[in-house]
N, C-alpha and C positions, 0 to 999 in steps of 0.2 A: 337564694341570693347570698345569705349569710354563710351557707355551707361552701359555696364557690369561693367567696372571699377568704374564708378560713383556710381552705385548701391551698389557695394562692400564697397566703402568708407562710404557711408551713413549708411549701415547696421552695419559696425564696429563702427562708431561713436555712433549710437543708442545703440549698445550693451555696449560700454564704459560708456556712460552717464547713462544708466540703472544700471550698476554695481556701479557707483559712488553714485547714489541716494540710492541704496540698502545698500551700505556700510555706508553712513551717517545715514540712518534710523536704522541701526543695532547697532550703538554705544550705550553703556550703559549710561544712563543719571545719573549724580551725581549733587546733590544740596549741596553746602556748605553754611551754615547759619553763618555769621560772627556777633559777638556781638557788642554792643555799645562801644564807647571809655571808657577806664578805665586805671588806673595806669599811671605812668610817661611815657614819650616818650621812644619808642623802647621796651616797655614792654606791654604785652597784646595788641599787634597791630593786633587785630582780622581781621579788614578790609584789612589791607595791607597784612597780612600773607595769608589770604584766596585767595586774588587776585593773589598773587605770586604763590601759589600752583596751581591755575587754569591755570595760564600762562604756568607753567611747563608741564601741561597736555594738553595744547591747540592743539598740533600737534600729540597727541597720536591717533592711529587708534583703540583705545579700549573704550574710554569714551568721553563724552561731558559734560562739567562742566558749571553750572550756579551758580553764587555767589549772595547771598542775603546780602546786607550791612546793618549794624546798627540794627541788631535784626530781630525779626519776620517779615515776609513779609506782606505788606498790601494786596497783591493779592496772595492768597494761591494756585492759579492755577499753580504757579511755581513748586509745588511739583508733579503735574500730570505726570505720566509716569516715575517717578524717580526709579532707581534701588537701589540707596543708598542716604542717607541724613546724612551729617556730621555737627555737632554743635561745633563751635570753639568760645567760648564766656564765659562770667562770669556765675557762677552757684550759688549754695546755695539756699536760700529761694526765690530768685528772678530769678531763672533759667527760661529762656524763655519757656521751655517745661512745667513748672508747673503753668503758669499764666492762667487766664480766668477760674478759678474754676474747673480745671480738663478737660476742653474741649480739650486743646491741647494734653494732655496725652491720651485721648480717640482717638484722631486723629492718634497719633503715634502708638497706639496699633493696629489700623486698618491697618496702613502701614505694620507693622511687620507681621500681619496675611496674608497680600498679598505678603510677601516675600521681602519687602524692607529692605535693610541693614541699620542699625543705627550705627553711629560712634560719639564719643564725645572726645574732646581734651582739655587738660589742665583744667582750672577751670570748663569747661563744663562737667567734669566727677563728679562734686560735686552736690549733692542734699540733702535735708533734708529727713531723713529716712522715716518719716510718710507721707511725700508728694509724694515721687516717688522712695523710696529705692527698693521696690519690682519690680517696672517696670524696673529700671535700671539694676538690677540683671538679669532680664529676657532678656532684649533687648541687653545689651552690656556686661553682665557677672559680673558687679560689679560697685561700686561707691565710691567716697570719702565721708567719714562721719566725720564731725567735732568732734575733741577730741578723735576719734578712729584712723583715718588715720593721717598722718603728712605730712608737706610740707617744708622740709629743702631745702636750696639752696646748692647743692653739685655737685660733678663731677664723676659720676659712670663710670666705664670701662665696656663697652659692648663688650665682646670678644667671647662668645659662643652663637650660634644661632640655633634654631630648624630647621629641614628640613621642610620649609613651604614656600609657594609662596611669602609671605611678605618679607622674608629674602633674596630673590634672588638678587645677586649682591651687597649685603650689606657687607661691610668690618668692622672689629673691629674699634670702635671709642670711644672716651672719650670726654664728653662735659658738661660744667657747665650749670645747669638749675635748676628751682624749681621742682625737680622730686618728685612728691607725691609717697608715698608707704603705705603699710599696709591697702589696700583697703578692703571694705566689699564685698568680692567675693561671687558668687553663692555658696550656701550650706556651707558657711564659709570656703571655701578652702583657704589655705595659699597663693595660686596663683603662686607659683614658679615652679610648675611642671604641665605637661599636666594631665588632669583627665576627667573622665566622672562624671557629676553631674546630676543624673537622665538621661534624654535623651538629655542633653546638653553637647557638646564636648568643653571643656575649654582648651585653648592653650596659655601659655605665650610666648611672642615674644622677649621683651627686659627684661633681668633679670640681676641684679647685687647685690652684697652684701655691704650694708652700713657699714662703719667703726663704731667703738664704739663712736667716736666723733660725727659722723653724727646722730647716734641714740640719743645721749645726747642733741642734739640741739645746738644752738637755731633753732626752726622752725620759719617760717615766721609769723604764727599766729595760736593759742597762742604759745608762744615761747618754752614751754616745759621745761624739758623733761617729757615724759609720761612713767610711770612705765611699762606699757604693751609693749611699743615699746622697751625699754631697755631690757625687759625680753627675747626678741627674738634675742639677740646678736648672730651674726654669721650666721643668716638665710638670704638667698638670697631673693630678693623681685622683683616682676613684676612691670614694669612701662609702658609696652604695652602688650596687650593681645587681644585674639579673642574668640568668641564663635560661634559655629554652632549648630543650633537647629534641631530637628528631622524633623520639617516642612520645612527645607531648608533655614530658615532665618539665617542671619549672623549679628554679632555685633563686634564692635571694640572700645577699650579704649586706650588712650594715655595720659600720665600725663605730658609730657614735653610741651614746647611751650610757656614758660613765656617770654624768651628773643627773640625778633624778629630776631636779627642778627644770631641766631643759624640756621635759614633757609639757611644760606650761607654754612653750612657744608654739603658736598655731601651725607654722609651716614645717618646723621640725617634726611635730606630731603628725601632721597630715601626710607627709611623704611616707612615713612608716605605716600609718593606717591604710593608705592607698596600697602600699606594698603588700600588706597582709591579705587584703582583698584580692589583689591581682594574683598572688601566689596560690590562692584557693580556686583560681579560674572563675571568679565572679567578675561581673562588669563594674569597673570603677565609674562612679557618676561623673558627669561632665565637669563639675566643679570640685571633684574630689569628695572625700569623706568629711562632712562637717561635724565638728564637735566643740564643746566648751569645757574648759578645765579651770576650776577655781583653786584658790590657795588651800582651802580645806580638802579638796580632792587630792592635791599634791601631798598633804600631810597624812592622808589615810593609808593605813596598812603598812607603815614603815616598819622595818625589822627592828627589834629591840637591841640596838647597838650602843646605847649610852649617848654621850655628847659627841 
């Protein structure tokens, strides 16, 4: 009798351990590449922000997150097996993805052909048009173009959300950030409504209408106003969006993330956490990704920038 009981316990233990191993291996791998320090303290805190997002997803049964600090990894094997790669960093002509004479762009193109999702946040959505504009339109659905897009610091009200996994559990919120808008979207879409662009499904996630004062500027740089931005008075603008390609690939753009302390806002944080999970092709829970962030969490891992 004892032998039978002992055998049953061992079998159940083996089954449980096997299931645990299977579950761990089944998690979707996400790599967040955090950019080098820039801007004053509590702004562009890419390293701290990326680690905070990873901590919020640490206990998720959906994804496992690896964070690369201070720019491009020395060991690119960190990308092996990734379901999604997110870039939260400075962009423009020195964007990490455009360096090495196009080698990294070719690598990213290979990722997307293999179904890896690509996401870019805040300054990371900006590239120079003739360096990577076409690639960004294809991979994430659009990009920030200097003197075409604009970057005012303002406080949009996000009150209406599409029926999409990324918006699960997200409640209306209003928050001040350097929200870029008027992006160079795929096929020159205005970006404020869902659309098919060839075989690409474009879906705005966070949409709001800038006031006339916001359109008039000042923008962070150059200060504006720009006539073409003013000409679209009354038009709503997308500040977070997704694309799904016919080959199954996914892309995500998010223009907020300038002020580090905004990660303390539950809905601001949740829509991004949901977005990361969706990008990796994991199932976003019905109420979204639940997480809690304290003041000490926000103070952790800040770059040494002085006051």
